[in-house]
C-alpha positions in Angstrom: 0.0 0.0 0.0 2.8 2.4 0.9 4.6 1.6 -2.4 1.4 2.3 -4.2 1.0 5.7 -2.5 4.6 6.6 -3.2 4.2 5.6 -6.8 1.2 7.8 -7.4 2.0 10.7 -5.1 4.1 12.7 -7.7 1.7 12.1 -10.6 -1.2 13.3 -8.5 0.7 16.3 -7.3 1.7 17.2 -10.9 -1.9 16.9 -12.1 -3.1 19.1 -9.2 -0.5 21.8 -10.1 -1.6 21.6 -13.8 -5.2 22.0 -12.8 -4.3 25.1 -10.6 -2.3 26.5 -13.5 -5.1 25.9 -15.9 -7.7 27.5 -13.7 -5.6 30.6 -13.0 -3.9 31.1 -16.3 -5.0 29.0 -19.3 -8.7 29.7 -18.8 -8.1 33.4 -19.1 -9.0 34.8 -22.5 -6.1 35.3 -24.9 -4.3 38.6 -24.5 -1.0 40.4 -25.5 1.5 41.6 -22.9 2.0 45.4 -22.9 5.6 46.6 -22.8 6.0 50.2 -21.7 8.7 52.8 -21.3 8.5 55.3 -18.5 9.3 58.7 -20.0 10.0 61.8 -18.0 9.2 65.3 -19.4 10.3 67.3 -16.4 12.1 67.0 -13.1 11.4 68.4 -9.6 13.2 68.2 -6.3 11.4 67.0 -3.2 12.7 67.6 0.3 10.3 65.4 2.2 8.8 65.9 5.6 10.6 62.7 6.5 11.5 59.4 4.9 8.2 57.5 5.6 6.6 56.3 2.3 3.6 58.7 2.5 5.9 61.7 2.7 8.4 60.5 0.1 7.6 57.4 -2.0 4.0 58.4 -2.6 5.1 61.7 -4.2 7.7 60.0 -6.3 5.2 57.5 -7.5 2.6 60.1 -8.3 5.1 62.1 -10.3 5.4 59.1 -12.7 1.8 59.6 -13.8 2.6 63.1 -15.0 6.0 62.2 -16.5 7.7 64.1 -13.7 10.9 62.7 -12.2 10.8 63.5 -8.5 14.3 63.4 -7.0 15.1 63.4 -3.3 18.4 63.8 -1.3 20.7 60.8 -0.7 19.4 58.5 2.0 22.6 58.9 4.0 21.9 62.5 4.8 18.1 62.0 5.4 16.3 61.2 8.7 15.5 57.6 9.8 12.9 57.2 12.5 14.4 58.9 15.6 17.6 59.8 13.8 17.2 63.3 12.4 18.4 64.4 9.0 21.5 66.4 8.4 19.9 69.7 7.7 23.0 71.5 6.6 24.0 68.7 4.2 20.4 68.7 2.7 20.6 72.5 2.2 23.9 72.1 0.4 22.6 69.3 -1.8 19.5 71.4 -2.6 21.6 74.4 -3.7 23.8 72.2 -5.8 20.9 70.6 -7.7 18.2 73.3 -8.0 19.6 74.5 -11.3 19.2 71.1 -12.8 15.4 70.8 -12.2 12.2 72.6 -13.0 11.1 73.4 -9.5 11.2 72.2 -5.9 8.8 71.1 -3.1 10.6 71.7 0.3 9.7 70.7 3.8 10.8 73.5 6.2 10.7 70.9 9.1 13.3 68.9 7.2 15.5 71.8 6.2 15.5 73.4 9.7 15.1 70.5 12.2 15.9 67.3 10.3 12.4 65.9 10.0 8.9 65.9 11.6 9.9 64.0 14.7 13.0 66.2 15.3 10.7 69.3 14.9 8.8 68.3 18.0 11.9 68.6 20.2 12.1 72.4 20.2 15.9 72.3 20.0 16.3 74.7 17.1 17.6 78.1 18.0 16.5 81.6 16.7 19.9 81.9 15.0 19.3 78.8 13.0 15.9 80.1 12.0 17.6 83.3 10.7 20.2 81.3 8.9 17.4 79.3 7.1 15.8 82.5 5.9 19.2 83.6 4.4 19.5 80.2 2.8 16.0 80.5 1.2 17.0 83.8 -0.3 20.1 82.2 -1.8 18.0 79.3 -3.1 15.7 81.7 -4.9 18.8 83.3 -6.6 20.0 79.9 -7.7 16.5 78.8 -8.8 15.9 82.0 -10.9 12.2 81.9 -11.8 11.6 78.2 -11.1 8.7 77.6 -8.7 9.6 76.8 -5.1 6.7 75.4 -3.0 7.3 75.2 0.7 5.4 73.8 3.7 5.7 73.8 7.4 3.8 71.9 10.0 2.2 73.2 13.2 3.3 71.2 16.3 0.7 68.8 17.5 -0.8 69.0 21.0 1.1 66.0 22.4 4.3 67.1 24.1 7.7 65.6 23.3 8.4 62.4 25.2 11.7 63.8 26.4 9.9 66.1 28.9 9.8 64.6 32.4 6.4 66.0 33.5 3.1 64.1 33.0 2.2 64.6 29.4 -1.5 64.1 30.1 -1.5 67.1 32.4 0.4 69.2 29.9 -2.2 68.3 27.3 -5.0 69.3 29.7 -3.3 72.7 30.3 -3.0 73.1 26.5 -6.7 72.5 26.0 -7.7 74.8 28.9 -5.4 77.6 27.7 -7.3 77.6 24.4 -10.7 77.4 26.0 -9.8 80.3 28.3 -8.7 82.4 25.4 -12.2 82.0 24.0 -14.6 81.7 27.0 -12.6 83.3 29.8 -14.1 80.8 32.3 -12.7 81.6 35.9 -13.0 77.9 36.9 -10.7 76.9 34.0 -8.2 79.6 35.0 -8.0 78.2 38.5 -7.7 74.6 37.2 -4.7 75.6 35.1 -3.0 77.1 38.1 -3.7 73.9 40.0 -2.3 71.7 37.2 0.8 73.9 37.0 1.7 72.9 40.5 2.0 69.2 39.4 4.4 69.8 36.5 7.9 71.3 36.1 7.7 75.0 35.0 10.7 74.3 32.7 8.8 71.6 30.9 5.7 73.8 30.4 7.9 76.6 29.1 9.6 74.2 26.7 6.3 73.0 25.5 4.9 76.5 24.9 8.2 77.8 23.4 7.9 75.3 20.6 4.7 77.0 19.4 6.2 80.5 19.8 9.2 79.5 17.6 6.9 77.8 15.1 4.7 80.9 14.8 7.8 83.2 14.3 9.1 80.8 11.6 5.7 80.7 9.8 5.5 84.5 9.8 9.0 84.8 8.3 7.9 82.3 5.6 4.7 84.2 4.9 6.8 87.3 4.3 9.1 85.3 2.0 6.1 84.3 0.0 4.9 87.9 -0.2 8.2 88.9 -1.8 8.1 85.9 -4.1 11.1 84.2 -2.6 8.7 81.3 -2.2 6.1 80.6 -4.9 3.6 79.1 -2.5 3.6 78.3 1.2 1.3 75.8 3.0 1.0 75.5 6.8 -0.3 72.1 7.8 -1.9 71.2 11.1 -0.8 67.8 12.4 -3.1 65.6 14.5 -5.6 68.3 15.6 -8.2 68.5 18.3 -11.2 70.7 19.1 -9.1 72.8 21.6 -5.4 73.2 22.3 -2.4 75.6 21.9 -2.0 74.4 18.3 -5.4 75.9 17.5 -4.4 79.2 19.2 -1.3 79.3 16.9 -3.5 78.5 13.9 -5.9 81.4 14.7 -3.0 83.7 15.3 -1.6 82.9 11.9 -5.0 83.3 10.3 -5.3 86.7 11.7 -1.8 87.6 10.5 -2.7 86.4 7.0 -5.8 88.5 7.0 -3.7 91.6 8.2 -1.1 91.2 5.5 -3.8 90.6 2.9 -2.1 87.7 1.1 -4.3 85.5 -1.2 -5.0 81.9 -0.4 -3.4 81.0 -3.8 -0.1 82.0 -2.2 -0.4 81.0 1.5 -2.9 78.6 3.1 -3.4 76.8 6.3 -4.8 73.3 6.0 -5.5 70.3 8.2 -3.0 67.5 7.6 0.8 67.0 7.3 2.0 63.9 5.6 0.0 64.5 2.4 0.9 68.2 1.9 3.9 67.5 -0.4 1.6 65.4 -2.7 -0.9 68.2 -2.8 1.9 70.6 -3.8 3.0 68.2 -6.5 -0.6 68.4 -7.9 -0.3 72.2 -7.8 2.9 72.0 -9.8 1.2 69.8 -12.4 -1.8 72.1 -12.5 0.5 75.1 -13.0 2.3 73.4 -15.9 -1.0 72.2 -17.6 -3.2 75.2 -16.6 -5.7 72.7 -15.2 -8.6 73.8 -12.9 -10.8 70.9 -11.9 -14.6 71.0 -11.6 -15.5 68.7 -8.7 -18.7 67.3 -7.4 -18.5 66.1 -3.8 -20.7 63.1 -2.8 -21.1 61.7 0.7 -22.5 58.3 1.8 -25.1 60.0 4.1 -26.3 63.4 5.3 -24.3 63.3 8.5 -20.9 62.5 6.9 -19.9 66.1 6.1 -20.5 67.2 9.7 -18.6 64.2 11.3 -15.4 65.0 13.2 -13.1 62.1 12.7 -10.3 61.0 15.1 -7.2 63.3 15.3 -9.0 66.1 13.4 -9.6 69.7 14.5 -12.7 70.1 12.3 -15.4 68.3 10.4 -15.0 66.2 7.3 -16.8 68.8 5.3 -14.5 71.6 6.3 -11.5 69.4 5.5 -12.9 68.8 2.0 -13.4 72.5 1.5 -9.8 73.2 2.5 -8.4 70.5 0.1 -10.6 71.8 -2.8 -9.3 75.3 -2.1 -5.7 74.1 -2.0 -6.4 72.5 -5.4 -7.9 75.7 -6.8 -10.9 73.5 -7.6 -14.4 74.7 -8.6 -17.0 72.8 -6.6 -20.1 72.1 -8.7 -23.6 71.0 -7.6 -24.2 68.2 -10.0 -22.1 65.2 -11.1 -23.0 66.0 -14.7 -21.2 69.3 -14.5 -18.1 67.8 -13.0 -14.9 66.4 -14.5 -14.3 64.5 -11.3 -16.4 63.1 -8.4 -14.9 63.1 -5.0 -16.9 60.4 -3.2 -16.4 60.5 0.5 -17.5 57.5 2.5 -17.5 58.0 6.3 -18.4 54.7 7.9 -19.4 54.1 11.5 -21.5 51.5 13.4 -24.7 53.6 12.8 -24.6 53.8 9.0 -23.7 50.3 7.8 -26.8 50.4 5.6 -25.1 53.0 3.4 -22.4 50.6 2.2 -24.7 48.9 -0.3 -26.3 52.2 -1.4 -22.8 53.7 -2.0 -21.5 50.7 -3.8 -24.5 50.8 -6.2 -24.1 54.5 -6.7 -20.4 54.3 -7.4 -21.0 51.5 -9.8 -23.7 53.6 -11.6 -21.3 56.6 -11.9 -18.5 54.4 -13.3 -20.9 52.9 -15.9 -21.7 56.4 -17.0 -18.0 57.1 -17.5 -17.6 59.3 -14.5 -14.2 59.7 -13.0 -14.3 58.9 -9.2 -11.7 59.5 -6.5 -12.9 57.4 -3.5 -12.2 58.3 0.1 -13.0 55.3 2.3 -12.8 56.0 6.0 -14.0 54.3 9.2 -14.7 56.2 12.4 -13.2 53.2 14.4 -10.5 52.2 11.8 -12.5 49.0 11.1 -12.8 47.1 7.9 -16.5 46.4 8.6 -17.3 50.1 8.5 -15.7 50.8 5.1 -17.3 50.5 1.6 -14.6 48.6 -0.1 -15.8 45.1 0.8 -19.2 46.0 -0.6 -17.5 47.1 -3.9 -16.2 43.6 -4.2 -19.5 42.0 -3.3 -21.3 44.1 -6.0 -18.6 43.5 -8.6 -17.9 47.2 -8.9 -15.1 47.6 -11.6 -12.5 49.0 -9.3 -9.9 49.4 -12.1 -12.0 52.4 -13.3 -11.5 54.3 -10.0 -9.2 57.3 -10.6 -7.9 57.2 -7.0 -8.6 55.5 -3.7 -7.4 56.5 -0.1 -8.4 55.4 3.4 -5.3 55.8 5.5 -4.7 57.4 8.8 -6.7 60.7 9.2 -9.5 62.2 7.2 -7.1 65.0 5.9 -4.5 62.5 4.9 -7.0 60.5 2.8 -9.0 63.3 1.3 -5.8 65.1 0.3 -4.2 62.0 -1.1 -7.2 60.9 -3.2 -7.8 64.4 -4.5 -4.2 65.1 -5.4 -3.7 61.7 -7.2 -6.9 62.2 -9.2 -6.0 65.8 -10.2 -2.5 64.7 -11.3 -4.1 62.0 -13.4 -6.8 64.3 -14.9 -4.4 67.2 -15.6 -1.8 64.9 -17.2 -4.1 62.9 -19.5 -4.5 65.6 -22.2 -0.8 66.3 -22.3 0.2 62.8 -23.6 -0.2 62.1 -27.3 1.6 58.8 -27.8 0.2 55.4 -27.1 3.2 54.5 -24.9 2.8 57.6 -22.7 -1.0 57.2 -22.4 -0.7 53.6 -21.5 2.1 54.4 -19.0 -0.2 56.9 -17.4 -2.9 54.2 -16.9 -0.3 51.7 -15.6 1.0 54.2 -13.1 -2.6 55.1 -12.0 -3.4 51.4 -11.5 -0.2 50.9 -9.6 -1.1 53.8 -7.2 -4.6 52.6 -6.9 -3.6 49.1 -5.8 -0.9 50.5 -3.5 -3.5 52.4 -1.7 -6.1 49.6 -1.6 -3.7 47.0 -0.4 -2.2 49.3 2.3 -5.2 51.5 3.3 -7.8 48.7 3.4 -6.0 45.4 3.7 -3.1 46.4 5.9 -4.5 49.2 8.0 -8.0 47.7 8.5 -7.1 44.0 8.7 -3.5 42.9 8.9 -2.0 45.4 11.4 -4.2 44.3 14.3 -3.2 40.6 13.6 0.5 41.5 13.7 0.2 43.6 16.8 -1.7 40.9 18.6 0.9 38.3 17.5 3.7 40.5 18.8 2.0 41.0 22.2 1.1 37.4 22.5 4.8 36.6 22.2 5.8 39.1 24.8 6.6 42.2 22.7 4.5 45.0 24.2 6.0 47.9 22.3 5.0 47.6 18.7 6.6 51.0 17.9 10.2 49.8 18.8 10.8 46.5 17.0 14.1 44.6 17.6 15.9 44.8 14.3 17.7 41.5 14.8 14.7 39.4 16.0 11.0 40.4 15.9 11.5 42.9 13.0 12.6 40.2 10.6 9.9 37.8 11.9 7.2 40.5 11.5 8.3 41.3 7.9 8.0 37.6 7.0 4.5 37.4 8.5 3.5 40.7 6.8 4.6 39.5 3.4 2.9 36.1 3.8 -0.4 37.7 4.9 -0.3 40.3 2.1 0.4 37.6 -0.5 -2.8 35.8 0.4 -4.9 39.0 0.3 -3.3 40.3 -2.9 -4.0 36.9 -4.6 -7.7 37.0 -3.5 -8.1 40.6 -4.6 -6.6 39.9 -8.0 -9.0 37.0 -8.5 -12.1 39.0 -7.6 -14.5 39.9 -10.4 -14.0 43.6 -9.5 -10.3 43.4 -10.3 -10.7 41.2 -13.3 -12.9 43.6 -15.2 -11.0 45.3 -18.1 -10.7 49.0 -18.8 -10.9 50.7 -22.2 -8.3 53.3 -23.1 -8.4 55.5 -26.1 -5.0 56.0 -27.8 -3.8 57.3 -31.2 -3.6 53.6 -32.3 -7.2 52.9 -31.3 -9.0 51.6 -28.2 -6.9 49.4 -26.0 -8.9 47.0 -23.8 -6.6 46.3 -20.9 -6.7 43.7 -18.2 -4.4 42.9 -15.2 -2.9 39.5 -15.5 -0.7 39.5 -12.5 -0.7 41.3 -9.2 1.8 41.1 -6.4 2.7 43.3 -3.5 6.2 43.8 -2.1 6.0 44.8 1.5 8.2 45.5 4.6 8.4 47.9 7.5 10.4 51.0 6.6 10.8 52.0 10.2 11.1 49.6 13.1 7.4 49.8 14.0 4.1 48.5 12.6 2.4 51.9 12.2 3.2 52.1 8.5 4.6 49.9 5.7 6.5 50.2 2.5 4.2 48.7 -0.2 4.9 48.4 -3.9 2.4 46.8 -6.2 3.7 44.9 -9.3 1.1 44.3 -12.0 1.2 43.1 -15.6 -1.0 44.8 -18.2 -2.3 42.8 -21.1 -4.3 43.9 -24.1 -7.4 41.9 -24.9 -8.5 41.3 -28.6 
């Protein structure tokens, strides 16, 4: 019996593999592989907020859609997690390379402090701030009339962990100081005095001084924009709340902008941080192509626009308005008047019934040829509250979505989906060869699957599994992985889990549906024949991942 089993084991295995191969490959309709060349028509420098993928890689990838080569400083002089970047070396590199490109997008936090995390430490001196202003004047001379877009981030309410005092009490004081500035409640004033007795005066001064320095820097940068040293300047608000010293600084700067009477096309304050560079890349593309989008905003229910999402200092609707303003968009009141629909799904445990309605509505819009940028958010960061699973259930042709985003905060996602969609829409009329048009579609699809795989599958499903696995095995701090032990192990688990989900997604009816692309050589009916995701943790923590989709495009007869 054993000899019989051994004799037939290999043939049975071979037949099984042939059946699997037949089902997954041979049964597919005949098609021709598309070979493309990535052409670049312009070049821009990016000094990113930090080296995390949303701040750097996402901008580089989006540039490919527009045929823009986005170059960044060498990794050896950039930040890495808690290691700050070499600001002086980055400034030197920027000066040396600005004459070779068509413009620049620069993070002031990187140029002055060495990255976002370093900017929260309040260690930069006034003399260093003055030196940076001199540097920016020199940069303008080197750049001649090339556009220089800059952005700076307001400090968040959470104090730096290097302070010895209770951070919760400092946050409480921060909120009360803002409330007192508005309501002048005597009980709040007394509570602040009581709380001050429990923390070090030096720590509170350090905390408040960070905002004073940031305000002074922002006012200097506003003046630089007024005299056209900077082409455009954006102030981003990181991880906001209803009340806090960050809001006081924001109002102070808003009043200053009103006093100096500078238009919002030149200087603007917006919610968000990580996505600001991508929004500025969209502005760069718009300036090159003279593109002003007409956008219709759709929500999944009547309460969505008024919802205040976690880590936000305002409603979803106010954030949408800011991002439309940043994009110089015209908001229209009908999808038939729009060149782009921004569909904002805000899921929570009270509106699960809107998932089906929204999926059907999106499917209808796509069938009409509408271009949709989908923002897919959950109030509790839960997959069950998002619309994406319903899209798969209803066989919605997801390859026709112009953009998708559902990561981190509402401002991150709205800004990302809108910027990617605008870059795509602005670039499409600029390309007149079949190769460049198909490359645009390839890059759009790659970005689309990057966001779906990370924003939905990783951030809504996989991350919790990995964190639980770490803690079950005795690793409590998921934000400080051991590079020699659990980091490698977690990367292996991440890749295995992502492989399974990528395979399932690729084989869904939604992903299998072809797209039609008009080219000078006729209509190309394109299908994705292979989808894989390369993943790892760029920093030793599970909060974010590096993800690169690899897909093969085929032309159907």
